[in-house]
N, C-alpha and C positions, 0 to 999 in steps of 0.2 A: 431521409433523416428519421430517426425515432427520438421522440422526447418522452421523458418520465420526470417524476417530481419527488423531491424529498420533502415530505410533509412535516415540517417543523413550525408550524404557525406563522408568525411574522417573520421568521428566518427561513422559510421555505424557499427553494430554488429549483430551475429546472437542469436537467442533464440532457444534453443534446448528443447523440451518437449518429455518425454517418460519414459520408466521403466529403472531401474538399469544403470542410466546415472552416479551416483556418482563414482562408481568404474572403470569408463572409462577414464582413464588418457589422452587418445589420443584426447578427446574432450577439455581438458584444455592445454595441452603441447604446441600447435602452438601459444597460446596467452601470453606465459611467455616470457618475454624480457631477463630475465637470470634465472638460475636454482636456484632460492630462493622465497619461498612463505610464507607468514604470513597467516594462517588460523584464522580468528576471528569467534568465535562461542560462546555459553554460556553453562550454566551448565546443562540445559535440553537437548540439542541437542548433546553436545559432547559425552557422553557415547553411544549414539545411531549411529552417523555417522561420528565422527571426523577420526578415524582410516580408515573407509571405503573409504574416499577421500584422506586420507594422504599416506596410504601405496602404491598405484600405482605411486604416485609421487615420493616417496622415491626409488622405484625400478626403476624409470627412471632417477635416479641421481639428483633429486631436493631435496635441502635443506628445511626442512619444520620447521617452527616455530608455534606453537599454542598459541593463546591468549584465554582465556576462561573468559567470562564476566558474571555477574550476570543476571538472566532472569526476564524480567519484564519491562514494559512501564515506570514504575517509575524510572528506571536506565538508560533511554535514555536522559542522561544530560552530561554537561561538565566534570564532575569528572569521569564517566565511560570512555568518550573519552580519558581523560588522561591516563587510563590505556592501551590503544592502543599505544598512543605515547611512553608511558614508555617501552613497550614491543619492540617497532621498535627501539628506541634508544639504549636500553641495549644490543640489537642483531646487532647493527651497521647496520641496513637495509639501502640500498642505492636506489637510484631513480629507479633502474631496478628491485627492488623487488616488486613482485605482491601480492596485499592484496586479500584474498578470504573471502567473506562474507558467512558463512554457517548458515543459521538459518532463522528466520522470519523477519518481517519488521523492529524491533528495530535494529537488528544485522546488517541488510543490510544498513539502514539510518546511523547508527555509522560508519560502516566500509568504506562506501563510502565518508563520510565527512573526516574521517581521511586520506584517500586516496587523496582527493583533497586538503588536507592542509599540508600533510607530505612532506617536502622538496619541498613544492609548487606544488606538484602533482605526484603521483605515480600510475601505473596501477592498477585496481582492477576488480575482477569477482564476479558476484552474483551467488550463489548457495541457492535458496529460499527453504524452507523446510516446509512452511506453504501455505495453499491455498491462503490466502490474499497477501502473498509476490508473489507467483507464478503468480497471476493474475493482480497484480497492482504495488506493491512499488518496485519490483526489476527490473521493466522496466521504462526506461524514465530518469533515471539519477537524480532524486530528491533526495537529502542527508541531513542530519542535525541532529539536536538534539532539545529538549524541553527546554524552560526557565520557571521559575515558573510562569512568566506573560502570556506566550503564548506558544502553541503547534507549533513546526516545524518551529519557527521564525528565527532561526539561522541555516544556511546551504548554500549549493552551488548547482548548476547544474553542475554533473559531472557524464559523461557517462561510464558504464562498457565496458569491453572488449568482454565479451560474458555473457549470462545468461544460466544456467543449470538448468531446472526445472525437476527433478526427481520425478515423480508422486508416486512412492512407499513410499516416506516419508510422504505422507498423511495417511499412514495406521497407523502410531503411534501418529497422531494429536488427541487431545482431542476433542470430539464433539463440546463442546462449540467454539473452535478455528476453526473448520470446518464451523460451521454456521457463525462466525464472517467473514470468507473468502467469503462465499455466499453473504454477503451484497455488496461486491465490484463487484461480478459476476453480481448481478441483476442490479446493477448501470449501466452497459453498455448498457443492454436493454433499460433502462429508458431514457438514455441521447440521444441515436443515432442508436439503433439496435431493432426496434420494433419486428422484426421477431425472433431475439433472446429472447425477452422477452415472446413472445408466446412459445416458445420451452421450456424455463424455467418453465413456468406455468404448462407445461405438463410432465416435467421430473424432477422436484425438488426432488421428492422422490427417484429417481435413484441416485441423487447426495448425498442425506443425507445417503444412505446405501453404498456408496463410490464405485458404479459399475465403473470399470475401463474405459470403453469406454465411459461413459456419463461424467466422470471427464475430460478425455482427451480432449473431444470436447469441453466442457465449458471452460477448460484453453486455449486451442488453439484459440478459438473464441475471448475470452476476451483479450489475448494478441495481436491479429490482430487489434481488436479495439484500444487498448492502443498505439500499434505501429503507427498506421495510425494517431492518433492524435498527438503524440509526434513528429512525422516526418512533419507534418504540422505547428506545434508551440512549438519548443523544450523549450522555456523559459517563456511559460505561458502568452503571450502577447494578446492571444486572446482566440481560439477555445479550448485550453488545460484546461482553467479554468473551462470548463464543467465537467471535470473529479472530480470536487470537489462537485458534487451534495451531499448535506445533511452534508458536512463537516464543514461548518462555523457554523452550529448549533451543529454539533457533537463535534467538537474541544471544544466548550464551556461546553458541557456535560462532556467530558473527564477532562478538567481542573477544572470545578466547583465541581466535585466528588471526583477529586484527581486521579492523573494519575495512572492507573492500576486497578481501581475499575471497569469501564466499559471498555470492549474491544474495540478497535478502530472500528470494524465492527459493533458491537452492538450500538455505538454511532452514526454511520453513518446511520444506519437504523432507528433509532429514529428520527434523523436530517433530513433524506430525507422525512419522513412523515410530519414533520413541514413544510418543504419546500412545501410539496404538499398541505397542508392545506392553506398556503399562495396563492399557485397558484391557488386553488379553489376559494378562496375569491375575486381573481382578474378575476374570470370568465375564466380561462385558462384550468382547469381541471374539468371533470365532477364527479358527486358522484360516477359513475360506475368506473372511473379511480382510484378514491381513494380506492374504495373496492377491485379492483384487486391488488393494491400495498399492501393493508393490508394483504390480503389474502397470498400473497406469502412470505412476511416476517414473517408472523404468522407461515406458514408452515415451513420455514426454521428456527424456532425457535429463531427468532430475536424479540427484543422489538420494538413495534411501539409507545410506550409512552415514552416521554422524562420525566426525574426527574423534580420535581417542585423546582427550584433554586431561583424563583422569576424573575420577568420581568427585574428589573434593573440590576441584576446580568447577565442574559443573554445578555442584551444589552451591559455591560460593556466588558464581554468577548468576543462577537462577534466583538466589534471594535478593538480587537487584532487579526486581520486577514490579511493574505497576500494581499487579493482582496480590501483591503479599499483603495479608491481613493479620494483625496481631502476630507477626513473626512467621506466619505459616504460609508457604508458597501455594497458592491456589493454581490448579492445572486445569486446561480444558481437556477433557477425556471423552471417548465415544462409548456409547451403549449399542451402536450399530452404525451401518452406513446411513448417513442422514439424520443422526440423532446424537448430540453432543450435549455434555454438562459441565458446568464450572464447579469444582470441587476441591476443597483442602482435605478432604476425608478419605485419605488413601493411605495404605500402610506405608511408612517410611522405608521398611525393609524391601518392598517391591520396587519402590523408585530406585533404591540403591542396586537391586538386581537388574533392573533395566539399564541402568548407566554402567553397570559391570559388563553386561552383555556387550557394549561397544568395545571394550578392551579385548574381548576375545573373537571380535567378529573377523 
């Protein structure tokens, strides 16, 4: 097991990464304020892992409530959030009850937001079971739900007590979900860790066949990058926005196609290539940089072409973004492999040309 720390003062917490962590109640018990937990999961994950985490807690005298949600990005909404509140209220859960998010990014975001708002705040723990959640969404305290008009526009910054990333859960992850998670892994190399990007170019095949040592290394290095950024900018007032490389375009894809049609990581990959295209038009990326990026996404079985929604549709959906300031859409663009910037200072015509290129692809 490897452990690293998210340095946020009194809100600091550990991330444990390793095999067979789900059944190790000793990693969870020190973080419980009282001997009652509500494990929130979904219909896909529950049959696989719910009892594996619940039984050791019961053996330690902890009362366990389970909340099983429908599975899919299309359910990351206020109606599903209400199901969690219903269960907590029906079981008379108190402020000392700890919520445990057992699942991927949707479960983590929903559970975290429920924890942030139920009784104005109860503790919660992240137990991510997808690669995307283990390297990104479970770390950093972003919680929330989607709205029909925009993705992740309703939520709160609310940090977990601990993150438990059991790499063995990736054995049951569908290939498409594994590739979607790799999009977020590749992101860290592109925005701030050029050496990691080179390692990924050389080792992406090992990750695709789920070689344990390669996965453990990629997850740990991704979490180190995420933890450093979050510690420096918890509430995304500056550097943390770099973690949204490809996301402004990608969220437009997810919304425009209908939540759940494209996986988040798939949309991020295509969105990253759009951001790269705009960066190239601004003279910041070379043709070789673009080719390297396209090759690694292709190898990871991720899309590099965004769907043709229409320029005005893209611009409208991109305007529903958390990085909009004074009506200007700020984008994460690249000035090279391993170096990204957040800027609203780009020619509007070049953005339109990038979006026009989708129509002619």
